[in-house]
Backbone as a ProteinNet text record, in pm:
[ID]
protein_1_A
[PRIMARY]
MIKWVREKHPKRLVMITECSMADNLRAELPDVEMVQPCNLCPHMKRITLAKILESLVYLREEVTVDPAVAARARRSVERMINLRN
[TERTIARY]
82.4	0	86.6	189.5	274.6	342.6	392.5	458.2	361.6	238.7	139.1	114.6	98.3	71.3	189.8	311.1	429.6	435.9	408.6	419.4	305.9	184.1	67.5	42	81	66.1	-72.2	-178.4	-313.3	-336.2	-435.9	-469.8	-542.5	-621.1	-703	-699.4	-698.5	-682.4	-761	-824.4	-890.9	-802.5	-755	-669.6	-751.4	-783.2	-857.8	-761.4	-680.9	-578.6	-540.5	-437.5	-387.7	-354.1	-388.4	-381.8	-243.9	-140.1	-8	42.1	-5.5	37.7	-7	-129.9	-180	-107.3	-77.7	-4.3	133.6	202.4	335.8	328.9	230.2	214.4	179.4	96.2	57.1	180.4	270.6	393	484	491.4	577.8	520.2	387.8	321.3	212.8	251.6	152.9	54.5	87.5	-2.8	-112.4	-105.9	-210.6	-313.9	-438.4	-544.9	-579.8	-567.5	-595.1	-730.5	-819.7	-945.4	-918.5	-920.3	-874.4	-978.7	-1063.3	-1158.8	-1086.1	-1012.3	-922.6	-997	-987.2	-1035.8	-920.6	-868.9	-756.7	-800.4	-715.8	-742.2	-699.5	-792.7	-756.1	-659.1	-659.6	-571.1	-426	-404.8	-268.8	-203.8	-281.3	-227.2	-186.8	-229.9	-194.5	-58	-2.9	126.3	236.7	326.3	439.3	567.3	680.2	807.6	828.3	788.3	804	722.8	601.3	518.1	573.8	631.3	693.3	813.5	897.2	1013.4	970.2	871.8	822.6	772	700.6	647.8	761	865.7	978.8	1062.5	1083.7	1164.9	1094.8	964.9	891.4	811.1	828	758.7	609	549.9	405.1	336.3	207.9	123.9	159.6	164.5	196.1	87.5	130.3	39.7	68.2	-35.9	-17.5	-83.3	-15.4	-60.6	-60.9	-166.5	-175.1	-51.5	15.9	138.3	121.2	7	-14.7	-20.1	-84.9	-92.5	46.8	119.5	254.4	346.9	336.9	424	398	271.6	238.7	283.7	262.6	304	456	525.7	672.3	723.7	661.9	702.5	686.9	576.4	552.8	657.9	687.1	786.8	924.2	959.5	1088.9	1099.1	990.4	992.5	1012.3	946.7	964.6	1109.7	1168.2	1307.2	1399.9	1374.9	1460.9	1453.1	1347	1337.9	1447.3	1492.3	1592.8	1733.3	1749.8	1884.7	1925.2
-119.3	0	125.4	123.8	242.3	270.3	165.8	182.7	244.4	196.7	247.8	396.6	433.6	574.1	660.9	613.8	690.8	709.2	602.2	608.2	687.8	665.5	730.1	870.2	893	1022.7	1084.9	1016.6	1071.3	1197.8	1274.6	1395.2	1358.7	1251.3	1208.8	1057.2	1004.3	861	814.6	701.7	639.3	523.4	531	425.6	342.9	222.3	132.3	22.1	54.7	-36.3	3.4	-56.7	-24.7	123.5	186.2	332.6	390.6	327.9	388.8	393.5	304	309.4	440.3	478.4	604.8	722.9	714.5	822	839.7	728.9	735.4	795.9	753.1	809.2	957.2	995.2	1135.5	1220.7	1170.1	1244	1254.8	1148.5	1146.1	1225.4	1220.9	1285	1380.8	1492.3	1582	1643.8	1642.3	1701.7	1605.5	1479.1	1381.9	1384.8	1412.8	1414.8	1271.3	1239.5	1104.4	1100.4	1017.6	988.1	857.1	864.1	750.1	709.8	611	562.7	468.2	524.9	447.4	387.2	256.4	184.9	101.2	139.7	64.7	-75.5	-171.5	-310.2	-330.8	-365.2	-381.3	-496.9	-593.7	-708.9	-672.9	-583.7	-541.9	-470.2	-399	-325.3	-418.2	-543.1	-639.6	-703.9	-686.3	-744.9	-654.3	-713.8	-638.2	-716	-646.9	-715.6	-824	-796.5	-896.5	-1022.3	-1005.9	-1121.6	-1198.1	-1126.3	-1193.3	-1273.8	-1214.2	-1285.8	-1410.6	-1397.7	-1512.1	-1622.5	-1584.5	-1682.1	-1755.7	-1682.9	-1745.8	-1832.8	-1786	-1861.9	-1991.5	-1984.2	-2101.5	-2171.2	-2125.9	-2184.7	-2196.9	-2086.1	-2080.4	-2013	-2022.4	-1953.1	-1992	-2120.5	-2167.4	-2124.7	-2078.1	-2038.5	-2129.1	-2190.1	-2272	-2200.6	-2208	-2139.2	-2238.2	-2234.9	-2320.2	-2296.2	-2402.8	-2386.3	-2295.9	-2299.9	-2214.2	-2067	-2039.1	-1902	-1857.2	-1946.1	-1912.9	-1879	-1952.2	-1927.2	-1788.1	-1751	-1618.2	-1508.8	-1530.8	-1432.6	-1418.9	-1530	-1528.1	-1439.9	-1450.6	-1367.1	-1219.3	-1184.6	-1044.1	-995.2	-1075.8	-1037.9	-1024.6	-1116.5	-1109.5	-983.2	-944.5	-821	-699.8	-699.6	-587.8	-581	-695.4	-698.1	-649.5	-690	-650.5	-501.5	-433.9	-290.4	-215.6	-271.8	-206.2	-232.5	-328.5	-363.8	-282
0	0	0	82.2	92.2	-41.4	-104.8	-234.7	-336.3	-337.1	-430.6	-405.5	-279.5	-246.6	-287.6	-260.7	-299.8	-451.1	-524.5	-670.4	-735.2	-691.7	-754.1	-701	-576.4	-510.3	-536.4	-490.9	-513.9	-431.1	-470	-393.5	-265	-272	-157.9	-150.3	-27.9	-8.1	113.5	102	216.4	261.6	384.4	440	537.9	498.4	587.1	627.4	725.9	773.4	915.6	966.5	1099.9	1106.9	1215	1226.4	1202.3	1254	1244	1099.9	1013.4	873.3	809.5	831.5	777.2	841.2	969.4	1036.9	975.2	948.3	887.9	747.6	669.5	534.9	540.4	634.5	648.3	678.6	760.8	793.1	671.5	593.4	475.1	358.5	342.5	228.9	279.1	336.6	397.7	299	170.2	71.3	25.8	69.4	37.2	149.8	114.4	214.9	252.3	380.2	428.9	498.4	447.7	515.5	587.2	717.6	796.2	899.5	866.7	967.2	1062.6	1154.7	1240.7	1359.8	1370.1	1487.5	1539.2	1654	1710.1	1748.5	1716.3	1753.1	1897.8	1986.1	2127.5	2149.2	2061.5	2077.1	2045.6	1949.2	1915.3	2033.7	2110.4	2224.6	2339.1	2335.1	2440.2	2416.1	2295.8	2262.5	2316.8	2395.7	2449.5	2421.4	2427.9	2408.4	2514	2636.9	2743.1	2712	2661.2	2627.4	2507.7	2411.7	2297.3	2344	2429.1	2482	2558.4	2645.7	2722.9	2630.2	2527.8	2432.8	2361.9	2324.1	2255.7	2349.5	2471.2	2567.5	2605.9	2631.7	2679.6	2569.4	2445.6	2330	2354.1	2397.7	2421.6	2304.2	2303.3	2204.8	2061.8	2035	1900.4	1802.5	1688.5	1581.3	1462.5	1409.1	1289.5	1171.4	1058.6	938.4	823.7	745.4	627.8	540.6	492.6	412.7	290.1	224.7	107.6	148.3	259.7	310.1	354.4	421.1	468.2	352.3	243.2	127.8	70.1	58.4	5.8	102.8	232	332.5	333.7	319.6	318.2	203.9	86.7	-27.2	6.8	70.8	107.4	206.4	306.5	407	341.7	254.6	186.1	101.3	34.7	-43.4	47.6	163.8	257.3	305	337.2	383	272.6	150.1	39.1	7.3	48.7	27.7	103.1	212.5	295.7	244.3	155.4	107.6	-11.3
[MASK]
+++++++++++++++++++++++++++++++++++++++++++++++++++++++++++++++++++++++++++++++++++++

């Protein structure tokens, strides 16, 4: 989404996603009008570094993902990582 906004640079945009993504884009592209129906996810706010560490140390909270979904998600993550290289 961010790449598209940077490339197309629309005058007005509706961002229906996690709130901070629109905030980051708004800071980067102040001339793009952002319509942002932001609803914070209460579950995202429950994630902390301490809880992530505990989960990794004690191997708790296992998440299983369908292999086909994982393969597509992996491609997206790899593309994001490669943007920094």
